[in-house]
C-alpha positions in Angstrom: -3.5 -18.5 -3.0 -6.3 -20.3 -1.2 -6.6 -24.0 -0.5 -9.7 -25.9 -1.4 -10.5 -26.2 2.4 -10.3 -22.6 3.4 -9.0 -19.1 3.0 -5.4 -20.1 3.6 -2.1 -19.9 1.7 -0.4 -22.3 4.1 -0.8 -25.9 5.5 -3.2 -24.7 8.2 -6.9 -24.9 7.4 -10.4 -24.9 9.0 -9.6 -27.9 11.2 -6.8 -25.9 12.9 -9.2 -23.1 13.7 -10.2 -25.0 16.9 -8.5 -25.9 20.2 -5.9 -28.5 19.4 -5.2 -31.6 21.5 -2.8 -30.6 24.3 0.8 -31.8 24.3 2.6 -33.2 27.2 4.7 -30.1 28.0 3.6 -28.6 31.4 3.5 -25.1 29.8 1.4 -26.2 26.8 -0.6 -23.2 25.7 -3.3 -22.9 23.0 -3.6 -19.2 22.3 -5.9 -17.1 20.2 -4.9 -13.4 19.8 -6.3 -10.3 18.1 -5.2 -6.7 17.9 -6.7 -3.8 16.1 -6.2 0.0 15.6 -9.3 2.0 14.9 -9.6 5.5 13.4 -9.5 8.5 15.7 -12.6 9.1 17.8 -13.2 5.4 18.5 -12.7 5.6 22.2 -9.4 3.7 22.1 -6.2 4.1 20.0 -5.8 0.4 19.8 -6.8 -2.9 21.4 -5.4 -6.4 22.3 -7.5 -9.3 23.3 -6.1 -12.8 23.9 -7.0 -16.1 25.5 -4.4 -18.7 26.4 -5.5 -22.2 27.5 -3.0 -23.9 29.8 -4.4 -27.3 30.7 -1.1 -28.6 32.1 -1.0 -25.7 34.6 -4.7 -25.9 35.4 -5.9 -22.5 34.2 -6.9 -20.4 31.2 -5.8 -16.7 31.0 -7.7 -13.8 29.4 -6.1 -10.4 28.6 -8.0 -7.3 27.5 -5.8 -4.2 26.9 -7.5 -1.0 25.6 -5.2 2.1 25.5 -7.4 5.2 25.3 -6.6 8.5 23.6 -6.3 10.3 26.9 -3.3 8.1 28.0 -5.4 5.8 30.3 -5.8 2.1 29.7 -8.8 -0.1 30.3 -7.1 -3.3 31.4 -8.0 -6.8 32.6 -6.0 -9.9 33.1 -7.6 -12.9 34.9 -7.1 -16.6 35.3 -9.9 -19.1 35.3 -9.5 -22.8 36.5 -9.2 -25.2 33.6 -9.5 -29.0 34.1 -7.0 -30.7 31.9 -9.1 -33.9 31.7 -12.1 -32.0 30.2 -10.1 -29.7 27.9 -12.4 -29.0 25.0 -10.1 -30.0 22.1 -11.9 -29.6 18.8 -14.0 -26.7 20.0 -14.0 -23.5 17.8 -14.6 -21.4 20.8 -12.1 -20.1 23.4 -13.7 -19.0 26.7 -12.0 -17.6 29.8 -13.9 -15.6 32.3 -15.8 -12.8 30.6 -13.9 -13.1 27.3 -15.0 -15.4 24.4 -13.4 -15.8 21.0 -15.1 -17.9 18.4 -14.4 -19.1 14.8 -17.9 -18.6 13.4 -16.6 -19.2 9.8 -13.1 -20.8 10.1 -10.4 -19.0 8.2 -12.7 -16.1 7.4 -14.8 -14.8 10.3 -14.5 -14.7 14.1 -16.5 -13.2 16.9 -15.1 -11.4 19.9 -17.2 -10.8 23.0 -16.4 -9.3 26.4 -18.8 -8.1 29.1 -17.7 -6.8 32.4 -15.3 -9.2 34.1 -13.5 -6.8 36.4 -11.7 -4.5 34.1 -9.9 -1.5 35.7 -9.1 2.0 34.4 -5.3 2.4 34.8 -4.6 6.2 34.8 -0.8 5.9 34.8 0.7 3.0 32.9 4.2 4.0 33.8 3.4 3.5 37.5 1.8 0.1 36.7 5.1 -1.0 35.2 6.9 -0.7 38.6 4.0 -1.3 41.1 1.4 -3.5 39.2 -0.4 -4.8 42.3 -0.6 -1.5 44.0 -1.7 0.4 40.9 -4.2 -2.3 40.0 -5.9 -2.2 43.5 -6.0 1.6 43.3 -7.5 1.7 39.8 -11.3 2.1 39.7 -13.4 -0.6 38.1 -15.0 0.2 34.8 -17.9 -1.5 33.0 -16.6 -2.6 29.6 -18.2 -4.4 26.7 -16.9 -5.6 23.4 -19.1 -7.0 20.7 -17.0 -7.3 17.6 -16.9 -9.2 14.3 -13.6 -10.0 12.7 -13.4 -10.6 8.9 -10.4 -11.7 6.9 -8.9 -9.4 4.2 -6.0 -11.7 3.3 -5.4 -15.5 3.5 -3.8 -17.1 6.5 0.0 -17.3 6.3 3.0 -18.6 8.2 6.4 -17.2 8.8 8.1 -20.5 8.0 7.1 -23.6 6.0 6.8 -25.7 9.3 4.7 -23.1 11.0 7.2 -22.2 13.7 7.0 -18.6 14.9 10.8 -18.4 15.1 12.3 -20.8 12.5 15.9 -21.6 13.2 15.5 -20.9 16.9 14.8 -24.2 18.5 15.7 -22.9 22.0 12.7 -20.6 21.9 9.9 -22.5 23.6 6.8 -21.1 22.1 5.1 -20.6 18.7 6.0 -24.1 17.4 2.6 -24.3 15.6 1.6 -20.8 14.6 -0.3 -19.1 11.8 -1.5 -15.5 11.3 -4.0 -13.5 9.3 -4.8 -9.8 8.6 -8.4 -8.6 8.5 -10.7 -5.9 9.8 -13.1 -5.4 12.7 -16.6 -4.0 13.0 -18.8 -3.7 16.0 -19.3 -1.8 19.3 -17.2 -0.9 22.2 -18.8 0.4 25.5 -17.3 2.0 28.6 -19.9 2.7 31.2 -22.3 5.1 29.5 -20.0 5.7 26.5 -20.7 3.8 23.3 -18.3 3.8 20.4 -18.8 2.2 17.0 -15.9 0.4 15.4 -15.9 0.3 11.7 -13.4 -1.3 9.4 -10.6 -1.2 12.0 -7.4 -2.8 10.6 -6.7 -6.0 12.5 -4.4 -8.9 12.9 -4.9 -12.3 14.6 -2.9 -15.4 15.2 -3.4 -18.9 16.6 -0.6 -20.9 18.2 -0.3 -24.0 20.3 2.5 -25.9 22.1 4.9 -24.9 24.8 4.9 -21.2 25.7 7.7 -20.2 28.1 7.8 -16.4 28.0 11.3 -16.1 29.3 12.7 -18.3 26.6 12.6 -15.2 24.3 13.6 -12.4 26.7 14.8 -10.0 23.9 12.2 -9.9 21.2 10.2 -7.6 18.9 6.8 -8.3 17.5 5.2 -5.7 15.2 2.1 -5.5 13.0 1.9 -2.5 10.5 -1.2 -1.2 8.9 -0.4 1.4 6.2 -3.1 3.7 4.7 -2.1 2.5 1.2 -3.5 -1.0 2.1 -0.2 -2.8 2.7 0.2 -4.9 5.8 3.3 -6.2 7.5 4.2 -8.4 10.4 7.6 -9.2 11.8 9.2 -11.0 14.7 12.8 -10.6 15.8 14.5 -12.6 18.5 18.0 -11.7 19.8 20.2 -14.1 21.7 24.0 -14.6 22.1 24.7 -11.6 19.8 22.6 -13.1 17.0 19.3 -11.8 15.6 16.7 -14.0 13.9 14.1 -12.0 12.2 11.2 -13.2 10.1 8.1 -11.6 8.6 5.9 -10.9 5.7 4.5 -8.0 3.7 1.0 -8.2 2.1 0.1 -6.1 -0.9 -3.6 -5.5 -1.7 -4.8 -8.0 -4.2 -1.9 -10.4 -3.7 -2.5 -14.1 -3.3 0.6 -14.7 -1.2 2.8 -12.5 0.9 6.3 -11.2 0.3 8.9 -12.6 2.7 10.8 -10.0 4.6 14.6 -10.4 3.9 15.8 -7.4 6.0 14.6 -6.2 9.3 15.7 -3.2 11.3 14.2 -1.6 14.4 15.1 1.9 15.7 14.5 2.2 19.5 16.3 2.7 22.7 13.8 0.7 24.8 15.6 -1.5 27.3 12.8 -2.9 29.5 11.9 0.2 31.5 8.4 1.5 32.4 7.7 3.1 29.0 8.9 2.6 25.4 10.0 6.2 24.7 8.5 8.8 22.3 9.3 7.3 18.9 10.1 3.9 17.3 11.0 3.2 13.7 11.3 0.1 11.4 12.6 -0.8 8.0 11.5 -3.9 6.1 12.6 -5.1 2.7 11.8 -8.1 0.6 11.2 -9.1 -3.1 10.8 -5.6 -4.4 8.9 -4.3 -1.4 10.4 -1.8 1.0 8.7 -0.2 4.1 10.3 2.5 6.2 8.2 3.9 9.0 8.6 6.1 12.0 6.0 5.9 14.8 4.8 8.2 17.5 3.7 6.4 20.6 0.0 7.1 21.3 -0.7 4.3 23.8 1.1 1.7 25.7 0.7 -0.8 28.6 3.8 -2.4 30.2 3.3 -6.0 31.4 5.5 -8.5 33.4 5.4 -12.1 32.3 7.2 -15.3 33.1 8.6 -17.0 36.1 11.9 -15.1 35.6 10.3 -11.8 34.7 10.6 -10.1 31.4 8.6 -7.0 30.4 6.4 -6.6 27.4 5.7 -3.0 26.4 2.5 -3.3 24.4 2.5 -0.2 22.3 0.3 1.5 19.7 1.9 4.0 17.3 0.8 6.5 14.8 3.0 6.3 11.6 3.8 9.5 9.7 6.0 10.6 6.8 5.8 8.9 3.4 4.1 5.8 4.8 1.3 6.9 7.2 -0.8 4.5 9.1 -0.8 2.7 12.5 1.3 0.0 14.1 1.0 -2.3 17.1 4.2 -3.6 18.7 5.3 -5.8 21.6 8.8 -5.0 22.8 9.9 -7.8 25.1 13.0 -7.1 27.2 14.6 -8.4 30.4 13.4 -6.1 33.2 16.1 -3.6 34.1 17.5 -4.2 37.6 16.4 -0.8 38.7 12.9 -1.6 37.6 12.7 -4.7 39.8 13.3 -2.8 43.1 
């Protein structure tokens, strides 16, 4: 299903593919996010790029996370001053430091550019989990460039009619306006003298705006699944007070609208430590579609976020068995007491 205004199966359209007027909440965040998982030999096993614009707090933030096939991670996180009075609402371009994300054809095509900007080569992500400052300072700088084109494969969708990332969870202070889209990425990735072409890499993006308080969802899963048979799935699960709220969709090639996930299950023992373990599995079911996958961890980066820290284990997986493919997951957990010492 596509609306007359754009490649969208939801109430969001080209006019939402721009920075939205900021709300009054101090932690208002306008976020554009991409991940992708290229084929073997692309120099990385996966990638995450994101810009968050926080005018109420006076800065923008840019993240670039590139786990490599040798276990190292090219990583950059930086804040850039942002004047709330000159916040560029209505602009189709997010800029923060060396990273730029632009809607060149809203709802259908985006451009991702990153050049230099102080990235470091983290050789031991587990050590970064416990001693981020020390490991960051000891990690060598690496020249890094991304010149990538993103193209939609499916219409934009939402996880709830109102666009809330976590419908039914009003206490979760982020993702109140939120939409998503699956596509693919082509372009070039460079590390120093290395150059790697990226061709048809399965990808996912989202745009959200409104309050974003990381610790309001300290026990959460977010996963995007790219199956070799062309199916795509995305799910978010939030646990609080003994209750789990889980939402997501499955896209089937050629479909005009997604299948809503009615049952969600994750299989992992991850509890907020330095690494996510060796394997993670999921089961999704909805409207005649069932996906059951087991993933081998092939890349990860553990990040602390929030004023009352939680840890996000950003993880790339190779899926095997009857449903091969790749997956990208963020496992958010309260940091274990032992990990805070």
